[in-house]
C-alpha positions as CSV (number, residue, x, y, z in Angstrom):
1,M,69.4,11.0,47.0
2,V,67.0,13.1,45.6
3,K,63.6,11.3,45.2
4,N,62.0,14.2,43.7
5,S,63.7,13.9,40.5
6,F,62.1,10.7,39.7
7,I,59.3,10.4,37.3
8,S,55.3,10.1,38.1
9,V,54.2,9.9,34.7
10,I,51.8,7.2,35.3
11,S,48.8,7.9,38.0
12,Q,47.9,5.7,40.5
13,K,45.3,4.2,38.9
14,Q,47.0,3.0,35.5
15,K,49.8,1.7,37.8
16,E,47.1,-0.7,39.3
17,E,45.5,-1.5,35.9
18,K,48.7,-1.8,33.7
19,R,51.6,-3.6,35.7
20,G,52.5,-6.2,33.5
21,S,52.6,-3.8,30.1
22,V,55.9,-3.7,28.7
23,E,55.6,0.2,29.2
24,F,55.0,0.0,32.7
25,Q,57.8,-2.4,33.0
26,V,60.4,-0.2,31.1
27,F,59.0,2.9,33.4
28,S,59.7,1.2,36.7
29,F,63.1,-0.3,35.2
30,T,64.2,3.6,34.5
31,N,63.1,4.6,37.8
32,K,65.7,1.8,39.6
33,I,68.1,2.4,37.4
34,R,68.1,6.0,38.4
35,R,67.8,5.3,41.6
36,L,71.2,3.0,41.6
37,T,73.0,5.7,39.3
38,S,72.4,8.3,41.9
39,H,73.6,5.6,44.8
40,L,76.6,4.6,42.8
41,E,77.6,8.1,42.3
42,L,78.2,8.1,46.4
43,H,79.6,4.6,46.8
44,R,81.5,4.2,43.7
45,K,82.7,0.7,45.0
46,D,79.5,-1.1,45.7
47,Y,79.8,-3.9,43.4
48,L,76.5,-5.6,43.8
49,S,74.9,-2.6,43.1
50,Q,76.7,-2.2,40.1
51,R,76.0,-6.0,38.9
52,G,72.3,-5.0,40.0
53,L,72.5,-2.0,37.5
54,R,74.2,-3.8,35.0
55,K,71.3,-6.8,35.0
56,I,68.3,-4.0,35.1
57,L,69.8,-2.3,32.0
58,G,70.0,-5.6,30.2
59,K,66.3,-6.5,31.1
60,R,65.2,-3.0,29.7
61,Q,66.9,-3.0,26.8
62,R,65.4,-6.4,25.7
63,L,62.1,-4.9,26.7
64,L,62.5,-2.1,24.4
65,A,64.1,-3.9,21.8
66,Y,60.9,-6.4,22.0
67,L,58.7,-3.1,22.0
68,S,60.4,-1.5,18.9
69,K,59.9,-4.8,16.8
70,K,56.1,-4.9,17.8
71,N,55.0,-1.1,17.9
72,R,57.1,1.5,16.7
73,V,54.5,4.1,17.5
74,R,54.3,3.2,21.2
75,Y,58.3,2.7,21.4
76,K,59.0,6.4,20.0
77,E,55.8,7.5,22.9
78,L,57.5,5.8,25.6
79,I,61.0,6.8,24.4
80,G,59.8,10.5,24.5
81,Q,58.1,10.5,27.8
82,L,60.9,8.7,29.8
83,D,63.8,10.7,27.7
84,I,65.9,7.8,27.6
85,R,67.7,7.4,24.1
86,E,69.4,10.4,22.2
87,P,67.3,10.6,18.5
88,K,69.5,9.2,16.2
89,T,71.5,11.9,13.3
90,H,72.8,10.5,10.4
């Protein structure tokens, strides 16, 4: 498992100040998702980890939906920083 590929966008000081913010929660869920994904590439039959991954994905999805409703600018900045979703093309 490669730990250097995980994102370290937020500094230590910001972590202590903004642990409850939606951005920080999405950031930490994204790190957990990437860590679990790399784990599941090695251990395909680890069904408990698959379940945990699905739960975390759902939580992140709900937080992102909340943020997109409340503040579209912060949502787009966060999506750009974390490189989560593909831009929609019509």
